[in-house]
C-alpha positions as CSV (number, residue, x, y, z in Angstrom):
1,M,94.5,71.4,91.2
2,N,92.9,70.6,94.6
3,I,93.7,72.4,97.8
4,G,96.2,69.8,98.9
5,E,98.3,70.4,95.8
6,A,97.9,74.2,96.1
7,S,99.0,73.9,99.7
8,S,102.1,71.9,98.6
9,R,103.0,74.2,95.8
10,S,102.4,77.4,97.8
11,G,103.9,76.3,101.1
12,L,100.8,77.3,103.0
13,P,98.7,75.0,105.1
14,A,95.3,74.2,103.7
15,K,93.7,75.9,106.7
16,T,95.5,79.2,105.8
17,I,94.3,78.9,102.2
18,R,90.7,78.4,103.3
19,Y,91.1,81.4,105.6
20,Y,92.4,83.5,102.7
21,E,89.4,82.2,100.6
22,E,87.0,83.2,103.4
23,L,88.4,86.7,103.4
24,G,88.1,86.9,99.6
25,L,91.8,87.3,99.0
26,V,91.9,84.2,96.9
27,V,88.8,82.8,95.2
28,P,89.4,79.5,93.5
29,D,87.3,78.2,90.7
30,R,84.8,75.4,91.4
31,R,84.6,72.1,89.6
32,P,81.2,70.8,88.6
33,N,81.2,68.7,91.8
34,G,81.7,71.8,93.9
35,Y,85.3,71.1,94.9
36,R,87.8,73.9,94.8
37,D,90.0,74.1,91.7
38,Y,93.2,76.2,92.1
39,S,95.2,77.3,89.1
40,D,98.8,78.4,88.8
41,K,97.6,82.0,89.1
42,H,95.9,81.2,92.5
43,V,99.1,79.5,93.7
44,H,101.1,82.7,92.6
45,K,98.6,84.8,94.7
46,L,99.1,82.5,97.7
47,R,102.8,82.8,97.5
48,F,102.5,86.6,97.2
49,L,100.3,86.6,100.3
50,Q,102.8,84.4,102.1
51,R,105.7,86.7,101.4
52,A,103.7,89.8,102.3
53,R,102.6,88.2,105.6
54,R,106.3,87.3,106.3
55,F,107.0,91.0,106.2
56,D,104.2,91.3,108.8
57,F,101.8,93.2,106.5
58,S,98.3,93.0,107.9
59,V,95.5,91.2,106.1
60,A,94.1,94.6,105.1
61,E,97.5,95.8,103.8
62,C,97.8,92.5,101.9
63,R,94.4,93.1,100.3
64,Q,95.6,96.5,99.2
65,L,98.9,95.2,97.9
66,L,97.3,92.3,96.1
67,S,94.8,94.7,94.5
68,L,97.6,97.0,93.4
69,Y,99.7,94.0,92.2
70,E,96.8,93.0,89.9
71,D,96.2,96.5,88.7
72,Q,98.3,97.2,85.6
73,D,97.4,100.9,85.8
74,R,98.7,101.2,89.4
75,S,101.0,103.9,90.6
76,S,104.1,102.8,92.3
77,A,103.6,105.7,94.6
78,D,100.5,104.0,96.0
79,V,102.5,100.9,96.7
80,K,105.4,102.8,98.2
81,A,103.0,104.7,100.5
82,I,101.7,101.4,102.0
83,A,105.2,100.1,102.4
84,E,106.5,103.3,104.0
85,H,103.6,103.4,106.5
86,H,104.3,99.7,107.3
87,L,108.0,100.4,107.8
88,E,107.1,103.1,110.3
89,D,104.9,100.6,112.2
90,L,107.8,98.1,112.2
91,D,110.2,100.7,113.5
92,R,107.7,101.6,116.3
93,K,107.3,97.9,117.2
94,L,111.0,97.4,117.2
95,G,111.4,100.3,119.6
96,E,108.8,98.8,121.9
97,L,110.5,95.4,121.8
98,R,113.9,97.0,122.7
99,E,112.3,98.7,125.7
100,L,110.7,95.4,126.8
101,R,114.0,93.6,126.4
102,E,115.9,96.1,128.4
103,T,113.3,95.9,131.2
104,L,113.3,92.2,131.2
105,A,117.1,92.1,131.2
106,A,117.2,94.4,134.2
107,L,114.7,92.1,136.0
108,V,116.8,89.1,135.2
109,A,120.0,90.8,136.4
110,C,118.3,91.6,139.7
111,C,117.2,88.1,140.4
112,P,119.6,86.0,142.4
113,G,118.2,82.7,141.0
114,D,118.6,80.9,144.3
115,N,116.3,78.9,146.5
116,R,114.6,81.8,148.2
117,P,111.0,82.6,147.2
118,D,111.7,86.3,146.6
119,C,111.9,87.0,142.9
120,P,112.4,90.4,141.4
121,I,111.1,89.1,138.0
122,L,107.8,88.1,139.5
123,S,107.6,91.3,141.5
124,G,108.4,93.3,138.4
125,L,105.7,91.5,136.4
126,G,103.2,92.1,139.1
127,R,103.8,95.9,138.8
128,P,103.1,96.9,135.2
129,D,103.7,100.6,136.0
130,Q,107.3,99.9,137.0
131,D,109.8,100.8,134.3
132,R,113.5,100.0,134.0
133,E,114.7,103.1,135.8
134,T,112.9,102.2,139.0
135,L,114.4,98.7,139.3
């Protein structure tokens, strides 16, 4: 199948498929005329990558997971270690987002939202060293 059909069947834009090809994550066959030729196996890999990226796995992590997925002699412990490390990263990012949200909520609460030019939100954004406790 051509890249358009692979795109339709995988749910990924052709640009993303070309990017994955450039990275060597998916290597389609080539027709005699040089055009890409995707098989059902390629589409399955593309869907796998799409799901892994949805979980916010990095490209490097996707490469590892795809390699393990294709290795019938893999150890599930290897897969679990990657997933556990990623889960720790997600938890850290969630904590950072919670802190950012709390700080922004405090800035919004301090802003009267009237016609005056003074704005605590802009002042807070202009002072990156300011944390929520000093508002």
